[in-house]
N, CA, C and O of each residue as an XYZ file, in Angstrom:
272
protein
N     126.261     -0.802    165.889
C     125.796     -1.937    165.125
C     126.320     -3.215    165.782
O     127.495     -3.297    166.142
N     125.459     -4.192    165.932
C     125.833     -5.468    166.545
C     126.193     -6.458    165.447
O     125.432     -6.644    164.498
N     127.349     -7.091    165.575
C     127.803     -8.073    164.598
C     128.322     -9.299    165.332
O     128.790     -9.207    166.467
N     128.236    -10.442    164.674
C     128.877    -11.632    165.205
C     129.515    -12.373    164.052
O     129.089    -12.246    162.904
N     130.541    -13.150    164.364
C     131.238    -13.866    163.298
C     131.684    -15.232    163.791
O     131.768    -15.485    164.993
N     131.961    -16.087    162.855
C     132.498    -17.405    163.141
C     133.864    -17.460    162.486
O     133.963    -17.469    161.259
N     134.905    -17.496    163.279
C     136.270    -17.457    162.751
C     136.539    -18.632    161.827
O     137.229    -18.474    160.820
N     136.012    -19.807    162.147
C     136.271    -20.984    161.322
C     135.663    -20.855    159.927
O     136.231    -21.355    158.956
N     134.533    -20.201    159.822
C     133.866    -20.060    158.529
C     134.161    -18.726    157.861
O     133.781    -18.517    156.709
N     134.832    -17.823    158.565
C     135.180    -16.509    158.048
C     133.959    -15.783    157.505
O     134.026    -15.150    156.452
N     132.860    -15.873    158.211
C     131.615    -15.225    157.798
C     131.172    -14.297    158.909
O     131.117    -14.704    160.070
N     130.858    -13.068    158.577
C     130.382    -12.097    159.547
C     128.985    -11.666    159.166
O     128.712    -11.384    157.999
N     128.104    -11.613    160.137
C     126.748    -11.115    159.930
C     126.529     -9.912    160.828
O     126.983     -9.882    161.971
N     125.834     -8.931    160.301
C     125.473     -7.742    161.065
C     123.958     -7.603    161.061
O     123.269     -8.287    160.305
N     123.445     -6.728    161.896
C     122.005     -6.500    161.979
C     121.432     -6.236    160.593
O     121.939     -5.393    159.854
N     120.375     -6.960    160.245
C     119.700     -6.778    158.960
C     120.207     -7.673    157.852
O     119.591     -7.727    156.787
N     121.314     -8.381    158.060
C     121.843     -9.271    157.032
C     120.971    -10.515    156.895
O     120.247    -10.888    157.818
N     121.052    -11.142    155.742
C     120.360    -12.400    155.489
C     121.379    -13.520    155.592
O     122.444    -13.447    154.979
N     121.068    -14.546    156.353
C     121.977    -15.676    156.543
C     122.013    -16.502    155.263
O     120.964    -16.853    154.723
N     123.212    -16.818    154.771
C     123.327    -17.530    153.501
C     122.770    -18.951    153.611
O     122.617    -19.484    154.710
N     122.470    -19.554    152.463
C     121.797    -20.857    152.445
C     122.656    -21.971    153.044
O     122.114    -22.911    153.625
N     123.973    -21.888    152.918
C     124.844    -22.893    153.529
C     124.671    -22.892    155.038
O     124.530    -23.948    155.654
N     124.682    -21.710    155.631
C     124.525    -21.604    157.079
C     123.097    -21.928    157.508
O     122.889    -22.467    158.595
N     122.109    -21.607    156.669
C     120.723    -21.937    156.998
C     120.499    -23.445    157.048
O     119.632    -23.912    157.787
N     121.255    -24.201    156.288
C     121.062    -25.652    156.206
C     121.921    -26.452    157.182
O     121.877    -27.682    157.165
N     122.701    -25.783    158.030
C     123.483    -26.489    159.045
C     122.548    -26.979    160.150
O     121.654    -26.252    160.582
N     122.758    -28.212    160.601
C     121.973    -28.771    161.702
C     122.499    -28.256    163.030
O     123.706    -28.137    163.237
N     121.558    -27.951    163.937
C     121.885    -27.512    165.287
C     121.103    -28.382    166.259
O     119.932    -28.681    166.026
N     121.744    -28.787    167.342
C     121.081    -29.629    168.332
C     120.279    -28.776    169.306
O     120.762    -27.758    169.801
N     119.060    -29.198    169.573
C     118.189    -28.505    170.522
C     118.629    -28.861    171.939
O     118.710    -30.039    172.287
N     118.917    -27.839    172.765
C     119.336    -28.103    174.146
C     118.245    -27.737    175.145
O     118.381    -28.025    176.334
N     117.179    -27.117    174.691
C     116.015    -26.817    175.538
C     114.787    -26.910    174.637
O     114.751    -26.292    173.573
N     113.795    -27.670    175.050
C     112.608    -27.898    174.218
C     111.923    -26.575    173.865
O     111.770    -25.703    174.720
N     111.513    -26.432    172.607
C     110.745    -25.272    172.160
C     109.920    -25.665    170.952
O     110.303    -26.547    170.184
N     108.781    -25.003    170.790
C     107.847    -25.253    169.690
C     107.666    -26.750    169.444
O     107.202    -27.464    170.332
N     108.021    -27.231    168.267
C     107.835    -28.634    167.892
C     109.093    -29.474    168.095
O     109.188    -30.581    167.567
N     110.057    -28.959    168.855
C     111.328    -29.656    169.030
C     111.505    -30.127    170.468
O     111.053    -29.473    171.409
N     112.165    -31.262    170.624
C     112.514    -31.793    171.939
C     114.024    -31.746    172.108
O     114.754    -31.631    171.124
N     114.496    -31.833    173.339
C     115.934    -31.850    173.613
C     116.570    -32.985    172.825
O     116.076    -34.113    172.836
N     117.677    -32.677    172.136
C     118.391    -33.674    171.343
C     117.986    -33.684    169.876
O     118.719    -34.222    169.046
N     116.826    -33.097    169.533
C     116.422    -33.005    168.133
C     117.369    -32.071    167.392
O     118.086    -31.282    168.008
N     117.367    -32.164    166.086
C     118.141    -31.253    165.255
C     117.179    -30.300    164.559
O     116.085    -30.697    164.157
N     117.586    -29.044    164.419
C     116.810    -28.086    163.640
C     117.759    -27.290    162.764
O     118.962    -27.229    163.019
N     117.207    -26.688    161.740
C     117.968    -25.838    160.826
C     117.225    -24.515    160.698
O     115.999    -24.478    160.799
N     117.949    -23.447    160.481
C     117.299    -22.162    160.256
C     116.435    -22.204    158.998
O     115.452    -21.470    158.894
N     116.799    -23.063    158.042
C     116.010    -23.172    156.816
C     114.610    -23.723    157.083
O     113.724    -23.591    156.240
N     114.401    -24.349    158.268
C     113.058    -24.801    158.650
C     112.086    -23.626    158.718
O     110.873    -23.815    158.622
N     112.617    -22.415    158.883
C     111.793    -21.208    159.026
C     111.821    -20.329    157.778
O     111.246    -19.241    157.788
N     112.470    -20.768    156.714
C     112.581    -20.001    155.468
C     111.501    -20.470    154.499
O     111.535    -21.608    154.031
N     110.553    -19.604    154.202
C     109.428    -19.952    153.347
C     109.818    -20.409    151.953
O     109.088    -21.189    151.341
N     110.955    -19.945    151.430
C     111.406    -20.385    150.109
C     111.875    -21.834    150.147
O     111.918    -22.498    149.111
N     112.229    -22.330    151.334
C     112.778    -23.678    151.467
C     111.853    -24.656    152.186
O     112.063    -25.866    152.108
N     110.836    -24.157    152.884
C     110.002    -25.038    153.702
C     108.569    -25.179    153.197
O     107.709    -25.683    153.919
N     108.308    -24.750    151.992
C     106.964    -24.903    151.444
C     106.068    -23.693    151.595
O     104.854    -23.813    151.431
N     106.622    -22.533    151.901
C     105.843    -21.307    151.924
C     105.475    -20.766    153.292
O     104.701    -19.813    153.374
N     105.996    -21.333    154.364
C     105.723    -20.828    155.711
C     106.825    -19.850    156.099
O     107.855    -20.249    156.643
N     106.602    -18.557    155.816
C     107.614    -17.522    156.050
C     107.619    -17.085    157.513
O     106.566    -16.993    158.144
N     108.803    -16.817    158.044
C     108.975    -16.397    159.430
C     110.039    -15.314    159.504
O     110.903    -15.212    158.633
N     109.966    -14.516    160.547
C     111.019    -13.557    160.877
C     111.660    -14.054    162.157
O     110.967    -14.368    163.125
N     112.992    -14.128    162.161
C     113.720    -14.648    163.316
C     114.611    -13.553    163.871
O     115.343    -12.904    163.125
N     114.550    -13.350    165.162
C     115.441    -12.430    165.859
C     116.417    -13.282    166.653
O     116.012    -14.012    167.557
N     117.695    -13.195    166.322
C     118.721    -13.988    167.006
C     119.436    -13.085    167.993
O     120.067    -12.102    167.601
N     119.340    -13.412    169.255
C     119.987    -12.643    170.318
C     121.109    -13.497    170.905
O     120.860    -14.554    171.485
N     122.312    -13.038    170.751
C     123.456    -13.772    171.295
C     124.079    -12.924    172.402
O     124.412    -11.757    172.196
N     124.227    -13.526    173.566
C     124.829    -12.773    174.665
C     125.660    -13.716    175.535
O     125.498    -14.935    175.482
N     126.538    -13.137    176.322
C     127.381    -13.914    177.229
C     127.521    -13.128    178.537
O     127.422    -11.901    178.558
N     127.751    -13.858    179.610
C     127.871    -13.203    180.910
C     129.276    -13.346    181.478
O     129.435    -13.370    182.699
N     130.246    -13.438    180.680
C     131.623    -13.614    181.131
C     132.254    -12.298    181.262
O     133.425    -12.208    181.632
């Protein structure tokens, strides 16, 4: 099972978990243009949550990897 955590927030997510609303509403800076976003724009995971964005439901696959 793949899990990731943020030590500062003491929150761990594993495959199949739902990200809580606090974390969904955190702003993240775009570092590479994608979809309707440009570099430097802010996006939130809640932008893709149909309960919060007016009914446009999405499934998101988050892949986190490192080459160190």
